[in-house]
N, C-alpha and C positions, 0 to 999 in steps of 0.2 A: 504494500500499500504505498510506503514511501516514496516511491518512484512516481508515483502521480505527484507529490508535494514537490519533486523537482521539478515538473512541467512549469510551475509556474516561478521559479526558478530560472531555467533555461530560456524562458521567454523574458525576463528584466534584465539577462545580461545578453540577450540576442538584440534589443530595443536601440542601443547606440547604432547597432550597423545595420536597422532595419528599421529608422525614425521615417515617419511620414509627416512630408512638409505640408504648408498652405499650397493647394490645388491652382491657386490663381495667380504665380508668379511675381506676388508682391512681399513674399516673407525675406530671409537673409538676404538672400542674393541681388533683391530690386528687381532686376532687368531679365533676371534666367526664365526662360519658358515654363510653363505650369506642369504641375506634377501628371496632370491629365492628359499629356502628349505625349506620354508611353516611352517604351525604349525597348530600342531592337540593338543588340552589338551590329556595327557596321566596319568597324576599324577606321583608319583615317590618320592624320597626319596630327600626334598629340604634344609635340614639343613647343614651351612655350610657358608662362604661369599663368596658372586657374585659381580661380578665385571662385568660393563654395557657395552657389547659388541656393541649393535647393536639397533636402533632403526627401524622397520620396519609398512610398512602398503601398502597395496592393493587397496587406492581407500580410498578417504575422502566424506563420505556423508556430504553434505549439504540441511539442513532443504529445503522441496521445491523449491529444486531449483537442482535435479538430473545433468545438463548440466555443471554445474560447475567442473573446475579438478583443483589438485595443485602436485605440486613434491617437493620436499626440493632439493634443491640446494647446502648445507651444512650441515653438522652433525657433532658438536664439542659434543655430550653426554658424560657425564661419571660419574663415583660414583660408589658406592659400597651400598650393603644391606646386614646384616645378618641374619641370621632366624639360632636363637640358639637352642640348645638342650634343652634347659630350659624353652622353649615355648615363649620366649623374641624376638623380633627383634629391630634392629637399620638400618636403613635407610640415606644413604645421596648420593642423586645425580643431575644428572642437566640434562635436557635434553634440547638441544642448536642447534636449526635450522634455517636456512636462506632456505626462500620458491622462489616460483614462483605460482601462480594463473592465472584460465582464468575464468571471472565468467560473463555468459549473463546477458548484462543492465537488460533484463526482472527482475533478480532476485533483483537489486537495485534501480527499478522506484519508487517515481519519482526525483533521486539524480541521476547527474550525475558521471563519473567516480573518478575522482579526489576528491569531494564530499565526498562520500561512502570511498574513502579510508583512509582519513583523519579523518575520524569520528573513525576509526577503530586502525589507527597508521602504514598503511600502506601505498605504495606508488601506485596510480590505475591509469593508462591512458588508454583514449579510442582506441580500437581498432576494430575500424567495428564494429560489434552487440555486440563487448564482452569489459567487460574492460579487460586490463593486468594488472597484480601484483605482486609487490614483497615487501618483507617483513621477518620480523625475529620475533622468539619468543624464551621465553625461561620457563623455569618448574622446579623449584626446588623442591624435595622434601626431608626434613630433619626433622625426626619423630623416636621415639620409641613407642613401645608398645607390645602385646601379637599378638603372631600369631596361627594358626591354618589351619590344612586342611582337606576338607571335600568330598570324592569322587576325581575329579580332577581340585580343584579350592582349590584357597588358599586363604584367611580369614587375615586380616591384624585389631585388634581391633574388630571382629566379624562383619567386614564390605568385602563383598566377591569381591575381587580384579579379579576375573574371573578363567578360566581355564590355567593351568600351567603344561609343562610336563618336564621333567629332564631327559636326558639320558648320565650318564658318567658326565663329568664335564661341560657341556651344559645345562642351561635349559633357556626356554621361558614361558612367561607369556603376556595372555592377554592383551590389554589395551581398548577396547572399537572401535567400528566401525572396524572391521578388522585388527585394527592394532595391534602389539605386540612386545617385547623385548627381545631381543637374551644377556645371561647373562652367564659369563665363571667362573669357579671356580678352 
């Protein structure tokens, strides 16, 4: 039964990489396209300095708990990544979000909502068959190294960061679980 409780922990830890920004494009990146424009890896020329515009997601998967839902209520993500023509990169950005989530009680049994939420640092209250939770999370990336591409995928220090697509001064990068970030240069 404890394994279900850790589904909540997995979701909270995954949110920094799968945050959902505002869909109208007026979030942290100002002129970034809206999340609703979607994302498909297409490759392109990623060299340059990019500013984080939006953090987008079309659903957060919770292992063994498909009925759990979440949404970002505030997105304060910001920062840059520079992909140099010499093959070196420098990233310094933060994905910082507030979120609400609904988790079926069956996913946290035998714990009650308040206990499960407190265990992962969020506030959860009883809401019928579900727990209604709120919290915030932040993920900071501050790193340097070497970058490359292969096909439509971006690699940082040999690690596949996922698909990417550059079109003009807009770049999109897969972040896992259907999430992606939008960058502008």
